[in-house]
C-alpha positions as a printed NumPy array, in Angstrom:
array([[-48.431,  -1.201, -54.508],
       [-49.75 ,   1.284, -57.01 ],
       [-49.484,   4.21 , -54.606],
       [-45.795,   3.563, -53.997],
       [-45.05 ,   3.164, -57.712],
       [-46.869,   6.378, -58.646],
       [-45.013,   8.232, -55.913],
       [-41.618,   6.839, -56.922],
       [-42.118,   7.733, -60.583],
       [-43.714,  11.122, -59.814],
       [-46.74 ,  10.289, -61.959],
       [-48.985,  11.515, -59.124],
       [-48.71 ,  14.442, -56.724],
       [-48.959,  12.054, -53.766],
       [-49.439,   8.353, -53.145],
       [-51.143,   6.275, -50.465],
       [-50.207,   2.914, -49.01 ],
       [-51.133,   0.499, -46.222],
       [-47.555,  -0.788, -46.157],
       [-44.601,   1.575, -45.645],
       [-41.91 ,   1.898, -48.294],
       [-38.76 ,  -0.082, -47.562],
       [-35.262,   1.392, -47.748],
       [-34.683,   0.189, -51.322],
       [-37.954,   1.736, -52.481],
       [-37.063,   5.011, -50.793],
       [-33.753,   5.112, -52.664],
       [-35.613,   4.685, -55.968],
       [-37.953,   7.617, -55.301],
       [-37.164,  10.187, -57.999],
       [-38.229,  13.24 , -56.007],
       [-35.827,  12.883, -53.106],
       [-36.756,  12.608, -49.431],
       [-40.122,  10.894, -48.941],
       [-42.489,  11.687, -46.096],
       [-44.707,   8.98 , -44.595],
       [-47.695,  10.866, -43.191],
       [-50.185,   8.681, -41.263],
       [-53.796,   9.481, -42.104],
       [-55.989,   6.749, -40.662],
       [-56.072,   3.135, -39.433],
       [-57.689,   0.079, -40.937],
       [-58.198,  -3.641, -40.432],
       [-57.377,  -6.401, -42.898],
       [-59.813,  -9.265, -42.418],
       [-60.07 , -12.924, -43.414],
       [-63.143, -12.959, -45.643],
       [-64.858, -16.102, -46.887],
       [-67.828, -17.492, -48.805],
       [-69.464, -20.335, -46.9  ],
       [-73.099, -20.95 , -47.881],
       [-75.537, -21.395, -44.979],
       [-72.994, -20.296, -42.349],
       [-74.026, -16.942, -40.953],
       [-72.066, -16.623, -37.719],
       [-68.521, -15.218, -37.854],
       [-65.818, -17.861, -37.844],
       [-62.854, -17.793, -35.489],
       [-59.27 , -18.083, -36.706],
       [-55.819, -18.099, -35.195],
       [-52.726, -16.767, -36.902],
       [-51.121, -20.17 , -37.334],
       [-54.319, -21.6  , -38.849],
       [-54.539, -18.718, -41.329],
       [-50.876, -19.203, -42.225],
       [-51.387, -22.919, -42.848],
       [-54.477, -22.256, -44.989],
       [-52.508, -19.845, -47.176],
       [-49.557, -22.269, -47.237],
       [-51.936, -24.913, -48.613],
       [-51.439, -27.179, -45.59 ],
       [-55.048, -26.937, -44.387],
       [-57.091, -27.955, -47.418],
       [-60.605, -28.683, -46.104],
       [-63.091, -26.451, -44.323],
       [-63.865, -29.24 , -41.853],
       [-60.211, -29.64 , -40.879],
       [-59.893, -30.625, -37.222],
       [-58.156, -27.36 , -36.28 ],
       [-60.935, -25.234, -37.767],
       [-63.582, -27.389, -36.096],
       [-61.858, -27.003, -32.736],
       [-61.884, -23.218, -33.083],
       [-65.545, -23.167, -34.134],
       [-67.529, -25.617, -31.979],
       [-71.18 , -25.762, -32.875],
       [-70.562, -24.708, -36.472],
       [-71.178, -27.371, -39.124],
       [-68.196, -26.805, -41.397],
       [-68.545, -28.379, -44.862],
       [-66.361, -31.169, -46.21 ],
       [-65.258, -28.939, -49.083],
       [-61.912, -27.867, -50.477],
       [-60.722, -24.438, -49.38 ],
       [-60.17 , -22.086, -52.33 ],
       [-57.513, -19.531, -51.402],
       [-57.751, -16.059, -52.965],
       [-54.918, -13.524, -52.784],
       [-53.877, -10.295, -54.464],
       [-52.368, -10.587, -57.939],
       [-50.913,  -7.076, -57.73 ],
       [-48.55 ,  -5.552, -55.205],
       [-50.344,  -3.833, -52.354],
       [-50.076,  -2.478, -48.842],
       [-52.961,  -4.777, -47.908],
       [-50.777,  -7.742, -48.847],
       [-47.903,  -6.222, -46.87 ],
       [-50.084,  -6.04 , -43.747],
       [-51.478,  -9.565, -44.233],
       [-48.098, -11.201, -44.863],
       [-46.447,  -9.125, -42.136],
       [-48.976, -10.59 , -39.712],
       [-48.546, -14.159, -40.974],
       [-44.763, -13.773, -40.678],
       [-45.158, -12.62 , -37.082],
       [-47.135, -15.718, -36.052],
       [-45.703, -18.475, -38.276],
       [-41.999, -19.253, -38.537],
       [-42.705, -21.447, -41.567],
       [-44.508, -18.628, -43.37 ],
       [-41.721, -16.191, -42.55 ],
       [-39.075, -18.584, -43.894],
       [-40.893, -19.79 , -47.012],
       [-42.88 , -16.714, -48.075],
       [-41.994, -13.699, -45.944],
       [-43.702, -10.323, -46.102],
       [-43.792,  -7.653, -48.776],
       [-46.225,  -5.8  , -51.02 ],
       [-45.965,  -8.747, -53.404],
       [-44.917, -12.334, -52.56 ],
       [-44.699, -15.721, -54.269],
       [-47.941, -17.313, -53.123],
       [-47.789, -21.055, -52.368],
       [-51.367, -21.585, -53.533],
       [-54.55 , -19.873, -54.642],
       [-56.274, -17.582, -57.148],
       [-55.245, -13.974, -57.758],
       [-57.503, -10.924, -57.742],
       [-56.639,  -7.365, -58.81 ],
       [-56.995,  -4.954, -55.914],
       [-59.199,  -5.283, -52.85 ],
       [-62.184,  -5.181, -55.19 ],
       [-60.791,  -8.063, -57.242],
       [-60.215, -10.272, -54.198],
       [-63.67 ,  -9.423, -52.849],
       [-65.144, -10.302, -56.245],
       [-63.333, -13.649, -56.427],
       [-64.494, -14.57 , -52.928],
       [-68.052, -13.505, -53.7  ],
       [-68.107, -15.558, -56.918],
       [-66.467, -18.716, -55.524],
       [-68.223, -20.735, -52.854],
       [-65.906, -22.172, -50.168],
       [-63.235, -19.554, -50.845],
       [-61.226, -17.459, -48.393],
       [-59.258, -14.272, -49.005],
       [-58.155, -11.093, -47.267],
       [-59.406,  -7.552, -47.831],
       [-59.739,  -4.302, -45.951],
       [-62.718,  -4.318, -43.606],
       [-64.496,  -1.684, -45.699],
       [-64.493,  -3.948, -48.775],
       [-65.863,  -6.928, -46.843],
       [-68.73 ,  -4.828, -45.512],
       [-69.453,  -3.117, -48.823],
       [-69.65 ,  -6.498, -50.575],
       [-71.651,  -8.091, -47.737],
       [-69.017, -10.8  , -47.317],
       [-68.544, -12.865, -44.199],
       [-65.408, -12.089, -42.238],
       [-63.896, -13.701, -39.197],
       [-62.576, -12.872, -35.76 ],
       [-58.931, -13.573, -34.934],
       [-57.269, -14.616, -31.683],
       [-54.804, -11.916, -30.618],
       [-51.482, -12.119, -28.779],
       [-53.309, -12.006, -25.428],
       [-55.324, -15.072, -26.393],
       [-58.586, -13.175, -26.836],
       [-60.936, -13.611, -29.792],
       [-61.258, -10.157, -31.351],
       [-63.633,  -9.041, -34.084],
       [-62.365,  -6.336, -36.446],
       [-63.894,  -2.989, -35.527],
       [-62.924,   0.65 , -35.208],
       [-62.404,   0.179, -31.472],
       [-60.221,  -2.928, -31.789],
       [-58.132,  -1.313, -34.54 ],
       [-57.626,   1.779, -32.392],
       [-56.543,  -0.503, -29.548],
       [-53.954,  -2.056, -31.875],
       [-52.378,   1.364, -32.355],
       [-52.269,   2.194, -28.648],
       [-48.654,   1.134, -28.274],
       [-47.45 ,   2.499, -31.609],
       [-45.749,   5.529, -30.082],
       [-43.435,   3.248, -28.12 ],
       [-41.967,   1.768, -31.303],
       [-42.464,   4.724, -33.635],
       [-39.364,   5.75 , -35.563],
       [-38.64 ,   9.296, -36.709],
       [-39.827,   8.479, -40.233],
       [-43.167,   7.163, -38.862],
       [-42.795,   3.767, -40.529],
       [-44.15 ,   1.276, -38.003],
       [-45.913,  -2.088, -37.982],
       [-48.843,  -2.606, -35.611],
       [-49.639,  -6.24 , -36.461],
       [-49.926,  -8.748, -33.617],
       [-49.612,  -6.058, -30.937],
       [-49.878,  -6.389, -27.192],
       [-53.237,  -5.414, -25.754],
       [-56.213,  -7.437, -24.583],
       [-58.657,  -5.666, -26.916],
       [-56.371,  -5.219, -29.945],
       [-57.32 ,  -6.674, -33.33 ],
       [-54.098,  -8.296, -34.592],
       [-54.193,  -7.522, -38.357],
       [-54.219,  -3.734, -38.495],
       [-52.206,  -1.024, -40.188],
       [-51.838,   2.695, -40.64 ],
       [-52.622,   4.161, -44.038],
       [-49.9  ,   6.62 , -45.017],
       [-49.861,   9.418, -47.551],
       [-46.55 ,   9.505, -49.439],
       [-45.318,  12.967, -50.38 ],
       [-41.982,  14.541, -51.188],
       [-40.533,  16.915, -48.632],
       [-39.228,  19.102, -51.473],
       [-42.102,  19.982, -53.816],
       [-41.321,  20.867, -57.449],
       [-44.35 ,  23.11 , -57.899],
       [-44.872,  25.606, -55.074],
       [-48.529,  26.228, -55.956],
       [-49.406,  22.534, -56.   ],
       [-47.285,  21.991, -52.91 ],
       [-49.213,  24.613, -50.942],
       [-52.516,  23.054, -51.973],
       [-51.259,  19.595, -50.997],
       [-49.909,  20.714, -47.618],
       [-53.178,  22.485, -46.793],
       [-55.187,  19.452, -47.906],
       [-53.113,  17.071, -45.771],
       [-53.511,  19.388, -42.781],
       [-57.279,  19.246, -43.318],
       [-57.053,  15.44 , -43.44 ],
       [-55.461,  15.179, -39.985],
       [-57.816,  17.759, -38.443],
       [-61.342,  18.252, -39.801],
       [-61.093,  15.238, -42.091],
       [-60.668,  12.772, -39.234],
       [-64.381,  12.934, -38.418],
       [-65.191,  11.202, -41.721],
       [-63.067,   8.095, -41.037],
       [-65.627,   6.058, -39.121],
       [-68.321,   6.3  , -41.798],
       [-65.81 ,   4.808, -44.257],
       [-64.947,   1.905, -41.888],
       [-61.566,   3.327, -40.933],
       [-60.416,   4.461, -37.504],
       [-59.2  ,   8.024, -36.93 ],
       [-55.625,   8.581, -35.851],
       [-54.946,   8.489, -32.107],
       [-54.706,  12.068, -30.859],
       [-51.109,  11.503, -29.775],
       [-50.178,  10.734, -33.4  ],
       [-51.397,  14.054, -34.753],
       [-48.367,  16.162, -33.737],
       [-46.088,  13.657, -35.482],
       [-48.127,  13.786, -38.69 ],
       [-48.345,  17.582, -38.453],
       [-44.56 ,  17.905, -38.168],
       [-44.116,  16.013, -41.438],
       [-46.63 ,  18.216, -43.254],
       [-45.042,  21.332, -41.787],
       [-41.639,  20.26 , -43.157],
       [-42.859,  20.321, -46.778],
       [-41.225,  23.109, -48.764],
       [-40.406,  24.364, -52.244],
       [-36.923,  25.794, -52.693],
       [-36.789,  26.378, -48.953],
       [-40.166,  28.138, -48.819],
       [-42.572,  26.655, -46.276],
       [-45.795,  25.492, -47.913],
       [-48.29 ,  25.005, -45.098],
       [-50.53 ,  28.026, -44.589],
       [-49.283,  30.365, -41.882],
       [-51.164,  29.926, -38.622],
       [-52.035,  26.264, -39.171],
       [-51.864,  24.577, -35.79 ],
       [-53.267,  21.539, -34.045],
       [-55.453,  21.808, -30.967],
       [-53.121,  21.724, -27.954],
       [-53.402,  19.061, -25.273],
       [-54.256,  21.019, -22.128],
       [-54.735,  18.248, -19.595],
       [-54.419,  14.527, -18.937],
       [-56.189,  12.593, -16.202],
       [-55.86 ,   8.937, -15.215],
       [-59.384,   7.535, -14.894],
       [-58.363,   4.763, -12.507],
       [-59.713,   2.011, -14.757],
       [-56.735,   1.493, -17.053],
       [-57.691,   4.45 , -19.225],
       [-56.812,   8.124, -19.343],
       [-58.643,  11.148, -20.69 ],
       [-56.817,  13.941, -22.485],
       [-58.437,  17.329, -23.008],
       [-57.632,  19.722, -25.847],
       [-57.797,  23.436, -26.513],
       [-60.664,  23.012, -28.981],
       [-62.866,  21.52 , -26.263],
       [-62.543,  17.903, -27.397],
       [-61.439,  15.017, -25.209],
       [-59.797,  11.695, -25.964],
       [-60.269,   8.649, -23.749],
       [-57.628,   6.018, -24.446],
       [-55.812,   3.114, -22.762],
       [-53.   ,   4.077, -20.432],
       [-50.066,   2.898, -22.537],
       [-47.281,   5.346, -21.7  ],
       [-45.654,   6.929, -18.694],
       [-46.577,  10.498, -17.846],
       [-43.281,  11.664, -19.345],
       [-43.868,   9.715, -22.584],
       [-47.381,  11.095, -22.881],
       [-46.254,  14.671, -22.272],
       [-43.561,  14.293, -24.925],
       [-46.056,  12.911, -27.437],
       [-48.537,  15.719, -26.771],
       [-46.151,  18.325, -28.131],
       [-47.335,  21.114, -25.796],
       [-45.343,  20.382, -22.646],
       [-41.794,  21.063, -23.826],
       [-40.998,  23.549, -21.058],
       [-42.41 ,  21.233, -18.398],
       [-40.263,  18.358, -19.653],
       [-37.17 ,  20.558, -19.691],
       [-37.971,  21.613, -16.134],
       [-38.482,  18.013, -14.997],
       [-35.139,  17.104, -16.542],
       [-33.392,  20.038, -14.857],
       [-34.943,  19.15 , -11.494],
       [-34.019,  15.466, -11.797],
       [-37.65 ,  14.342, -11.651],
       [-37.942,  12.402, -14.919],
       [-37.383,   8.989, -13.31 ],
       [-39.844,   9.755, -10.515],
       [-42.529,  10.797, -12.976],
       [-41.85 ,   7.695, -15.095],
       [-42.041,   5.303, -12.144],
       [-44.836,   3.414, -10.465],
       [-47.927,   5.259,  -9.356],
       [-50.641,   6.026,  -9.379],
       [-50.032,   9.754,  -9.494],
       [-51.825,  12.588, -11.256],
       [-49.997,  15.601, -12.686],
       [-51.766,  18.91 , -13.224],
       [-49.403,  19.851, -16.025],
       [-48.833,  23.476, -17.112],
       [-48.67 ,  23.798, -20.894],
       [-46.041,  25.707, -22.84 ],
       [-48.483,  28.589, -23.279],
       [-48.917,  28.793, -19.492],
       [-45.159,  28.902, -18.975],
       [-44.833,  31.637, -21.614],
       [-46.742,  34.004, -19.338],
       [-43.828,  33.841, -16.877],
       [-41.44 ,  35.324, -19.418],
       [-38.174,  33.907, -20.726],
       [-36.003,  35.452, -17.99 ],
       [-38.098,  33.923, -15.203],
       [-38.106,  30.509, -16.887],
       [-34.329,  30.628, -17.378],
       [-33.816,  31.518, -13.703],
       [-36.061,  28.673, -12.571],
       [-34.196,  26.149, -14.691],
       [-31.002,  27.162, -12.857],
       [-32.543,  26.77 ,  -9.372],
       [-32.992,  23.003,  -9.028],
       [-34.378,  23.06 ,  -5.474],
       [-36.995,  25.713,  -6.174],
       [-37.882,  24.092,  -9.469],
       [-38.445,  20.704,  -7.823],
       [-40.682,  22.345,  -5.221],
       [-42.8  ,  24.035,  -7.888],
       [-43.118,  20.902, -10.007],
       [-44.019,  18.562,  -7.145],
       [-46.68 ,  21.087,  -6.126],
       [-48.489,  20.023,  -9.308],
       [-48.325,  16.288,  -8.481],
       [-51.145,  14.567,  -6.599],
       [-50.877,  11.081,  -5.127],
       [-53.364,   8.591,  -6.503],
       [-55.67 ,   8.769,  -9.498],
       [-57.85 ,  11.842,  -9.848],
       [-60.723,  10.897, -12.126],
       [-61.739,  13.026, -15.089],
       [-65.308,  13.344, -13.813],
       [-64.012,  14.773, -10.534],
       [-61.485,  17.26 , -11.911],
       [-64.159,  19.667, -13.09 ],
       [-65.517,  19.841,  -9.515],
       [-62.157,  20.6  ,  -7.869],
       [-61.165,  23.992,  -6.558],
       [-58.159,  22.682,  -4.59 ],
       [-56.101,  19.493,  -4.407],
       [-53.606,  18.18 ,  -1.845],
       [-50.176,  17.831,  -3.452]])
């Protein structure tokens, strides 16, 4: 889309995209190594203009694919009627509206259709811009929203924010678990719950059609695109500081704009990319910039876990990773993980539970001193004894932890 093009050509200091750059696009970037820095999460929704129908329609991925392939031509098609019993669908032609320009929104939409329809994947595929089998084109999300608003019996796709701002109807979509899910901040966050499992080092990842009972299936990260090596040190410092603000204080503004904030476990990954920005080898991020540290993690016993942070905030989220995976993602348990590895406890901590770990952070270990830590890492038996002392059988609930003075390990 436009954000990628501006970044490649260096006509802007940074770009933004809902679809990650592919390898060919990265090679064409004039400024060298490109950073993908996740900022927020959003939903892409099927939006439509059906007079007199006020309740949200229900779609499946294969039905959406066949509408955009031109195979389902009428609103009262039998497959749509089956999905929407009790709704009087009109005997009218479906007018398909799509983007006329390249965009990350199109990437997300076509990525999803490719994941649920073999025919779509073979005939159209997924990219920022594709050869559409049918339909009208609109420039940008605003253009598609405008075309849908001005054409009765039309259907298009836009970011959730644009559908709400334009007071357009938008539908729910059946997810990979077979549940009908409405687009919302909660269902988009659920879509990202498993992202860390498939996240690559460059942070380019698709979260369409994810596993998860509550996950909305057409969701994406929004990335900022920036060059690791900045030409102008002054601008680079301002950009690095601004991006740090975006992943810290700025996250509280996401919900009001109909976007979901980043999962807490994603923040260290985004921070590492910002921290790597430099100009002629000079680090650009202001000295002392640091994320709140994860200081605790408790399994709530209901399929969720609650993480606590050094700034006093907490984060309740689905249990989607092993204890070891979660500790690694938190970024503040490096010494503990090294100790677990040295003691041969990684497999045990990654296995079946339930268990609760009262996990010492890196800052807690630092109080022991480097010599003491080094000696412990050499004494496997003693190390295992110390580590298992911090493990409790069963699930200790977050609401009970604050009341504990002792625990049986």
